[in-house]
N, C-alpha and C positions, 0 to 999 in steps of 0.2 A: 353555768355559762351561760353569755350572753345571748341573743339570736339576735340573725341579718335584718335588718331594714334596708329598704330600694332608698337611697335617697338620693333619683332621677341622673346617674350618670354614669359613665360605663369605662371598663375596665383598661386602662391602658396596655393590658401584656396582653388581653385576648379582647380586639377590638369589637365590637356589639353582642359582649357581653354585659350585663347590667352592674353595674358593681351596688354593693350591700354596705361596705363599712369604708371608712377613711381610717390609714393607721396616725395613732396615736402619736410618734417620732415623727416623721416626715411629710405627714399631711396627703399623701399617693392615695388617692380610689384606689380599693379593694375589690376584686367578684368575689365570691365563694371558695374558689378553689386558690385564689394568691392569699388570702386570711389566715393568718396565726394569734391562737385565743392565748395571750400570757398578763396573767398578772392584773385581772381583771380590764384589759383594753386590749383591743386588737390591731395588729404590726402588719408589713407588709411582713416578707421571709427575709429578705435582707436584717429590717431592723431587729425582727425576730432571734435571728441568728447574731445579731449584736450586742445583745442582751446578756447570752450566756458569756459570763464572765468569768474573771479569777473565784468569785464565792457562790459560784452555782454548782456547787459538788454537794456532796453524799455527806450525811453527817459523821462519816469517815474523814470524808479529807480536813473538815473544818475541825472538827478534835484533836487528827494531827500536826493540823499547822497551830493551831494553838500549845497543844504539847509539844511542840518542837523547839514555839519559841523560849516559854519556858525550860525546856529542856537545854538551853545554852548556859544554864545554871544549876542544871540538876539531870546530871547523865540520866540516871534509871529514868525520865521523861521520855527524856531525848531517844530510848532504848525504846518506849510505846510508842512514840512518833513515828518510828521507822518502821516498826511492825504495823499500825493503823495506816500511814501510806502507801506501804505496800500491799495490804489487804485489799485499801479501794484499788489499788492500780488492778490486782488479779480479777477484784469486781467486776473493773468495765473492760478489760479485755473482753471478761468471756460472756458480756453483755446484759449484767446483772445491774449495774449500776449506769445512769447516766454519763457521758465523756466529759459534765461540765466541770468535774474538778480534778481532772491531771493537773493542771498546771500549778494548782496546791496543794498535792501528792509531793510533786516535784520538789518545790518549796520546802514543803515539812522534810523530805530526804536531802535535801540540803544542811536546813537548820538540824536536824537533827544529829545526821553528821558532824558538823561541828560542834554541838553541845557533847557527845559522846569524845572525839577530842580533846575538848577543854577539861572535860572530865577526867581523861585518865591522865591528860598532864598533871592536873589541880592533884590526884591521888597521887603522882608518881612525885611531883614535887613535894608533898606532905610527908608524906612516908622518908624520903631520904631527910627532910629536916626533922624528925620524929627519928630516927635511925641514928643520926650524927649528937642528937644531946640527952 
């Protein structure tokens, strides 16, 4: 983590408190209390929150998203994606994982449900076709 340096300005949120950093995204002057260190740079709290996006989740969420997409053509992977996404959501609810991946988990659950429906439909359709021949 980088050290703070005095830059000769004051914090706009805390008047009279010297600013030690500049937000890498918006350029706002930041005191020690207002600065958040993320990905090798300092950010204001608002910009740091914006950085937590769709893909800021755990590996469970990322693998669940990938498996659910592939699961559209392979029902067993869709089932695996649902298990991974539900596991990650349970860990988020208990505080063991960061909240950043919940959107990806919900997308994975939706895609895995669609993959399971497609898989069941195809199995029934192929089962009917093979039974008639």
